[in-house]
N, C-alpha and C positions, 0 to 999 in steps of 0.2 A: 299754150299755157296762159293763165291769167296773171297779169303783172301786179306786183304789190305796190307799185308806185305809179298810179294812173296819172298823176299830175305831170310827171316827167316824160310821159309817153308822147311821142309825136306821130306814131303809127300804132294802130290796134295790135296788141300782142307783142310789142317790142319795147325794150327799155334802153335808152341811149347809153346809160352807164354800163350796161352789160352786153351790148350787142357785139363788141369786139373782144369780150373776155374769152379766155381759153385756158385749159389746164394742159401743161406739157406732159409728154409721155413719162418722163422721169419723175415728175411730181406725182402723177397718178400712181405710178408703181410704188413710190415711197410711201404715199398715204395708205395704199392697200396693204403694204408690208407691215406698217405700224399697226394698222387695224388688226391684222392677223396675229401679230405678236401679243397685242393686248388681250386677245381671246385665248391664244394658245399657251402663253407662259404661265398665267395663274392656274390653268387646268393641268398642265404638265407638272407644275410644282406641287399641286394638291395631290395628284395621282402618286407621285414618288413618295410624298410625305405619308400618305395613308397606307401605301404598300409596305413601307418600312416599319411603321408603328403598329398597324393592325393586320397587315397581310391581306387586305381586301380593299376594293375601290367602292366607296359609298354611293357613287352615282348609279351603280347598278341596282341599288335598292328601289330606285324610281320605277323600275320595270317589274317589280315583284307584286305590285298592286294595280288594281284597275285604275286607269288614268281618270282624274277628276280635277276640277278647278281648285278644290280645297287641297288635294294632294300636291298639286303643282306649287301652290302658294307655300305650303309647309316645306317643300323641297327647296324652294328659292330662299326662304328665310334661313334654312339650315345651311345652305351654301354660304350665305353672307356671314353667318355666325361662326361656322367651323373652318372657314378659309384660313389656312396657315399663313399665306402671303399677306392677306388683308389684315390679319392680326398683327403681323410683324410691322406692317406699314403704320397701323394705328399706334403701336408702341413707339415707333420712331417719331411720329408726329407729337405724341404726348410728351416724349422725352425732350423734344425741342421746345415745346411750350413751357415745360417746367424749367429747363436750363436757362432760356432766354428771358421769359416773362414771369417766372415763379408761379405759373398757373398750375392749379391742380386739375382734377377730373371730377366727374359726377360722384365718384366714390371716395375721394380724398382731397381735402382742402389744405393748401400749403400756407401756413402761418409764418409768423416772425421766427427767425433763426432756424428755418427749415422744419419747424414742428408741424406734424401732420394732424389733421382733425377730421372727424367723420361729419360730412355736410349736414345731415339731419340734426346732429348735436349742435352745430353752429347755429342753425335756424332756431333751435330751442333757446339757446343763450341770447340770440338777437331779440327774442320776444320777451325776455325777462330782464328786470333791473334797469340800470342806467343805459345799457347798450340799446335796449328796446326803446327807451324813452328818447334817447338821442337820435335814433333813426325814425322816430315817429311811428313806430310799429305798435299796433294795438295788441294787448295781451289776449291770447286766444284761450278759450276754455279747454282745460286739459282732458276733459272727458269726451271720448269719441262717441259717435252715433251708436245707440243700442248697447252701450257699456256703462258701468258704474263702478269705478274702483272703490269708492267708499263702501258701497253695499257689499262687494265681494270680500273686502278686508274685514269688515265688521262681522259678516257671516262666518268667515274662517275663524276669527277670534272667538266667537261664541261656541262654535263646534269644539274647538280645543279646550275652552274653558269648561265645557260640560264633561270633558275627560280628565279634568284636573291638570291641564297643561297650560303653561304661560306662553303667550305669544309676544315676541318683541319684533315689531315691524320697523325696518330700517330703510330710509330713503338714501340712496347713493347718488352723488352727483356725477355727471358726465364731464369729460375733459375740458370743454370750453367754459364751463361754469367755474372751474378752478383757475384756468389760465385765459381769461377774456382779453387780457392785455396783449396776448400773442396773436389774437384775431383782430382786435381793434386797438391800435397803439395808443389812442387817447383815453383808454378806459381808466377812470380814477381808482387807484388802489384803496383809497379810503372808503369807497362804496361797498366793499366786500363782494362776495360772490353774487352774480345775478340770480334772482329768485323769482319763481312764478308765484304770483299772488294767489292763484287758484290752488296750487299745490300746498302752499303754506297754510291756507285756510282749511284745506282738507286734513292736513296733519293735526292742526289744532282741534278740528271737529272730531277726529278719531280719539284724541286724548280726552275730549269732553264726554265721550260715551264709554270710557274705560279701556280703550286700546292703548297698549304701551308702545307708542310710536315716537321715533326720533329721526332727525335729519342730521347727517354727519358732514354736511357741506362746510359748516363753520370750522369744524375740527381740521379738515384738510386745508382750508384756506389759511388758517392761523399757523399751520405747520410748514407752509411753503419756505420760510427762511431756513428750515432744517435740510432741505434738499428737494429733488424732483418728486412730485406726487404722481405723475403719469409718465409712462414711457413715451419717448419722443416720437417714435414712428408707429405707435400702436394706440388702440382705443382704451387699453386697460391701464390699471394703476401699477405703481412700482411697489417693491417689497416694503419700502419706507412707509408708503400710504397704508399698506396692510397693517403695519405695526400701529399706526395712528388709530385706525378704525378698530383694530382688535383691542387696543388699550381702552378705548372709549366703551366698547361693548362689554368687555369683561368687567369694568368698573360699574357699568349700568346693570348688568345681570346679577352680579354679586355671587356669593358662594352657592354651589349647586350640590355638592356632596363631598365625600372624603377626597382629598387632593392626592394626585400622583405626580411625581416628577418624571418628565419625558426627556429623553436624550435628544439634544439638538445639534445638528451639524451644519455649519456655515459652508455654503457651496456657491461658486460663481456660475452664472448661466449667461449665455449670449443670445439676444433676441433681435431678429430682424424687424418684426412688427407686421401686424395684419394690415395696417393702413398703407405701408410701403408696398405690400403685395397687391393691394387694391388699386394703388396709383399706377402700377404696371409700367414702370419705366426702366431704361437701361442704367447701369451704374454711372455712366457719364452724365446723366441728367442733372446731378446736383450732389450736394454733400449729405448723403443719407447712409452713414455707416451703421452697422449693427451696434446695439447698445448692450453693454455688460453690466449686470447687477448681481448682488449677492443675496441669496435666499436662505432662510432658516428652515432647513429640513428637519422633520420630526421622525425619529426612529421609534416606531411603535407597531404592535400587532394590528392587523386589519380591523378597522372599526365596524361593528355590526349593529343590529337592532337594540342591543343592550345598552348602547350609549345613552346617557341622560339628556344630551343636547343634540338637536337636529338643526343644521344650517341649510336653508333653501335659497337658491338664487340662480343666476345665469352664468355666463363665462367669467364674470367678475369673482364668483365664488369658486370657479373651477381652475382659473389660471394659477400656475405654479404648483398644481397638485395632481395633474394628470400624467400618467405614464405615456411615454412616446412623444410628448409635445416639446417644442423648443424651449419652453419656460421651465422645464423640470417638473419634478413630482414631489409630493409630501411636504409642500411648503406654502399651501394656499391659506385662505382665510380660516377654513376649518381647523387646520393645524395650528395657526397662530392663536386661535381661541383655546385650543387644547393646552398649549403652553401656559396661558394665563389663567384659565379656569382650573387646570389640573385634573380634568376629566375627559374621557373620549368624546369626540364630536363627530356625528354622522353627517354626511353631506349629500344633498340632492342638487345637482347643477344641470340645467338644461339651457344650452346656448340659445339666446334670443327668446327664452320662455319663462322668465321669472314672474310673469303676471299670473298666468293660468296653468301653463304646462307643468310647472313644478308641483302644483296642488293636485293635478290629475295623476301625476306619477305617484304621489303620496297616497292618493285614494286607491290606486291599484296595488299598493304594498302596505296594507294596514298594519302589518307586524312591526313596521318602523316606529309606530307610536306606543308600542307596548310598555316600554320603560322610560318614556320621555318625560322630562320635567319642564324643559324649555324648548321652544321652537323659535329660531331666529330666521325671519323672512326678509331677505335683502333684495330690494327692487330699485332698479335704475330710474332716474327722473325721465329718461327717454320713454318709458312705458306709460307715462301719464300724458303723453302728447297724442293728439288725434292720429288715428290710423297706424299706431305703432304696436298696439297690443289689444287683446281681448280680455275682458274681465268677467268671465263667467262664474256663476255660483257652482262650486264643486262640493258634492256630498261625500263626507268621509265615512268610512265603515268602522 
């Protein structure tokens, strides 16, 4: 054998430091046993888990296809991703980080008072307003490669205008823009919500060409003394924030048609939160109790294409209104607008798709526009950041 320490050698092929080294039989047996356990225990655990849950052992799928380097790589990645034992160990590790150091994960940032934030939203806030200036971060252009929000919004406005329909384009802030002080303790309250200069300029440009556009960040910021605007362990807003935005929109839209009084039922709901699930920790990791809020449910017949108002958005438009969800149903932004406007409001909500996907769904269902007078298009500030959305031109029928 070739020595790694030629300077210490006094004879070719020998090393003084190692010439008398030896491993005892017991040590060798112990090391071999530990090595076998490290191989056998995860495999046995995964076998038992898969047989209990699915009744089959996934490793056998490797032999159903012709062996190739690509197939082996996919299988290896699948083992690492689907291993129940490694998943549990990752969860224990993350729970310890959160408990001891208040550290979040790549999917959830732990702010002050245990408030959770979505990391891309924190980055967005860091690039805007005093937070960005204090950190020396340059503001990035909000338009991603090959996309143009201004052109897509203006085109949609003109298509609706040709049909005699009014578009109200609404910019909704994400959580760190309303609670930057829970991310950066030194944030000055007098500075107001962090704002992207590019986004502000685009909203003003839209207004300049006749688009009815507004940003409700200031409304939510000013309403903070009234109570929580966002759920503590979730990316979404509280029913109180819904009230604030619905009040602003109803006053901005004005009368739409003959008013109808809808029956409203106040109902408590308990929400664990999407960010808590994304953090993926055990209950002992910290003080993360479910949050109880009261929603205003509207009792009304199912709204169809005959509604004079259409609300388009993502999960912010859908929360509190979907059957089967933990946030309840019949109490979303569409229902709050119904209460204030006194007319039925139809809703299109596509999770993660308020930029283009909602317009594509509308284009596939042209009957929705048959009796519409107003279309409210609510879009999160997140979708104006690079790589978070596509802004395609969509032709309506």
